[in-house]
C-alpha positions as CSV (number, residue, x, y, z in Angstrom):
1,X,119.6,-14.0,-37.7
2,X,121.7,-15.1,-34.7
3,X,124.0,-17.9,-35.2
4,X,125.1,-18.1,-31.6
5,X,124.3,-21.3,-29.7
6,X,121.6,-20.6,-27.1
7,X,122.9,-20.5,-23.5
8,X,122.2,-23.4,-21.2
9,X,120.6,-23.1,-17.8
10,X,124.0,-23.6,-16.3
11,X,125.2,-20.5,-18.2
12,X,122.2,-18.6,-17.2
13,X,122.9,-19.4,-13.5
14,X,126.7,-18.5,-14.0
15,X,125.5,-15.1,-15.4
16,X,123.2,-14.6,-12.5
17,X,125.9,-15.6,-10.0
18,X,128.2,-13.0,-11.7
19,X,125.7,-10.4,-10.9
20,X,125.6,-11.5,-7.2
21,X,122.0,-12.8,-7.7
22,X,121.0,-16.0,-5.8
23,X,118.3,-18.2,-7.1
24,X,116.6,-21.4,-6.0
25,X,115.7,-24.0,-8.7
26,X,113.4,-26.9,-8.5
27,X,113.9,-29.8,-11.1
28,X,110.8,-31.5,-12.3
29,X,109.6,-33.4,-15.3
30,X,109.1,-31.3,-18.4
31,X,105.9,-29.2,-18.4
32,X,104.2,-27.5,-21.4
33,X,101.3,-25.8,-19.9
34,X,100.4,-23.7,-16.8
35,X,98.1,-26.5,-15.6
36,X,101.0,-29.1,-15.8
37,X,103.2,-26.7,-13.9
38,X,100.7,-26.1,-11.2
39,X,100.3,-29.9,-10.6
40,X,104.0,-30.2,-9.9
41,X,105.2,-27.2,-7.9
42,X,104.1,-28.0,-4.4
43,X,104.5,-24.9,-2.3
44,X,106.8,-22.6,-4.3
45,X,106.0,-19.1,-2.9
46,X,105.8,-16.1,-5.2
47,X,104.3,-15.2,-8.6
48,X,104.4,-18.0,-11.2
49,X,104.7,-16.9,-14.8
50,X,103.0,-17.4,-18.1
51,X,104.8,-16.1,-21.2
52,X,103.5,-15.1,-24.5
53,X,105.8,-14.7,-27.5
54,X,104.0,-12.3,-29.9
55,X,104.6,-10.7,-33.3
56,X,103.0,-7.6,-34.7
57,X,102.1,-6.6,-38.3
58,X,105.4,-5.0,-38.9
59,X,107.4,-8.0,-37.7
60,X,108.3,-6.6,-34.3
61,X,108.4,-9.2,-31.5
62,X,107.3,-9.0,-27.9
63,X,107.5,-11.2,-24.9
64,X,104.7,-10.7,-22.3
65,X,105.6,-12.1,-18.9
66,X,102.4,-12.2,-16.8
67,X,101.1,-14.1,-13.8
68,X,99.9,-17.7,-14.6
69,X,96.2,-16.9,-14.1
70,X,96.3,-13.6,-15.9
71,X,94.0,-13.4,-18.9
72,X,95.4,-11.5,-21.9
73,X,93.0,-10.2,-24.6
74,X,94.9,-10.8,-27.9
75,X,92.5,-8.5,-29.8
76,X,93.4,-5.5,-27.7
77,X,96.8,-6.0,-26.0
78,X,98.5,-4.4,-29.1
79,X,97.2,-1.1,-28.0
80,X,98.8,-1.4,-24.5
81,X,102.3,-2.6,-25.7
82,X,102.6,-0.3,-28.7
83,X,102.5,-2.9,-31.4
84,X,101.5,-2.1,-34.9
85,X,98.1,-3.7,-35.4
86,X,96.9,-6.9,-33.8
87,X,99.5,-9.4,-32.6
88,X,99.8,-13.1,-33.3
89,X,101.9,-15.8,-31.7
90,X,105.4,-15.8,-32.9
91,X,106.7,-19.0,-34.8
92,X,108.8,-21.6,-32.9
93,X,111.9,-20.9,-35.2
94,X,111.8,-17.3,-34.3
95,X,111.4,-18.2,-30.6
96,X,114.6,-20.4,-30.8
97,X,116.4,-17.7,-32.9
98,X,115.8,-14.9,-30.6
99,X,115.2,-16.3,-27.2
100,X,116.9,-19.7,-27.5
101,X,114.0,-21.7,-26.2
102,X,111.3,-24.1,-27.4
103,X,107.5,-23.7,-27.1
104,X,106.7,-24.8,-23.5
105,X,109.9,-23.3,-22.2
106,X,109.2,-19.7,-23.0
107,X,110.7,-17.5,-20.2
108,X,111.8,-14.0,-19.4
109,X,115.2,-15.4,-18.8
110,X,115.3,-16.0,-22.6
111,X,116.4,-12.4,-23.1
112,X,119.8,-13.5,-22.2
113,X,120.0,-15.1,-25.7
114,X,118.5,-12.0,-27.5
115,X,121.8,-10.1,-27.9
116,X,120.3,-7.9,-30.7
117,X,117.4,-6.8,-28.5
118,X,115.0,-8.0,-31.2
119,X,112.3,-8.9,-28.7
120,X,110.6,-6.4,-26.4
121,X,110.1,-7.7,-23.0
122,X,107.0,-6.5,-21.1
123,X,106.1,-7.5,-17.5
124,X,102.6,-7.3,-16.2
125,X,102.4,-4.9,-13.2
126,X,100.3,-7.4,-11.1
127,X,103.1,-10.1,-11.5
128,X,105.8,-7.7,-10.4
129,X,104.0,-7.0,-7.1
130,X,105.3,-10.3,-5.8
131,X,108.5,-10.5,-3.9
132,X,109.6,-13.6,-5.7
133,X,109.0,-14.6,-9.3
134,X,109.1,-18.2,-10.6
135,X,110.1,-18.9,-14.2
136,X,111.7,-21.6,-16.3
137,X,115.5,-21.3,-16.5
138,X,115.7,-21.7,-20.4
139,X,114.2,-25.2,-20.1
140,X,110.8,-26.6,-19.1
141,X,112.2,-29.2,-16.7
142,X,112.9,-26.9,-13.9
143,X,111.5,-23.8,-12.2
144,X,113.7,-21.0,-10.9
145,X,112.7,-18.6,-8.0
146,X,114.3,-15.2,-8.2
147,X,113.7,-12.0,-6.1
148,X,111.7,-9.6,-8.2
149,X,114.4,-6.8,-7.6
150,X,117.0,-9.4,-8.9
151,X,114.9,-10.1,-11.9
152,X,114.9,-6.4,-12.7
153,X,118.7,-6.3,-12.3
154,X,119.1,-9.3,-14.6
155,X,117.0,-7.8,-17.4
156,X,118.9,-4.5,-17.1
157,X,122.2,-6.5,-17.2
158,X,121.1,-7.9,-20.7
159,X,121.0,-4.2,-22.0
160,X,117.3,-3.7,-22.1
161,X,114.8,-1.5,-20.2
162,X,112.3,-3.0,-17.8
163,X,108.8,-2.3,-19.1
164,X,105.9,-2.9,-16.7
165,X,102.3,-2.5,-17.8
166,X,98.8,-3.4,-16.6
167,X,98.3,-6.1,-19.3
168,X,95.5,-8.3,-18.1
169,X,93.1,-9.3,-15.4
170,X,93.7,-11.8,-12.8
171,X,91.0,-14.6,-12.8
172,X,89.7,-16.0,-9.6
173,X,90.8,-19.6,-9.0
């Protein structure tokens, strides 16, 4: 178990700046669902994320970062990501322990807190086709836009590989 205090969004921004990565962040009231986020964002271009923190039968953890309208079949996704048996949602205490975030603030940026690489991050290929990705900066009261190439650099700088798979299907809106 990690005893380190989770990084703040300001520490995340400092880490990104140290990599020469520029981001744009929009503050907003806290949101807990994709629908709440859609209602607040105005016209932020790029792909908007939905994140699923999952656990398999052997206790391995996965973070799936997909487009906000992507449908993930929890009965079959384990075959795509290499999980042992079906997956279930990870518990909030493990989410905080590994990614340093609360439910509603789950984000691919959370890997900055996972210094032991306990969580395997997997991006959906459809999301990664966007030039810009929008995600929570460790809290759910803001949305940060980052160039997709820079997001890849960030993930690599945390010491993990970038895995991209075709995880789901986009639904028509």
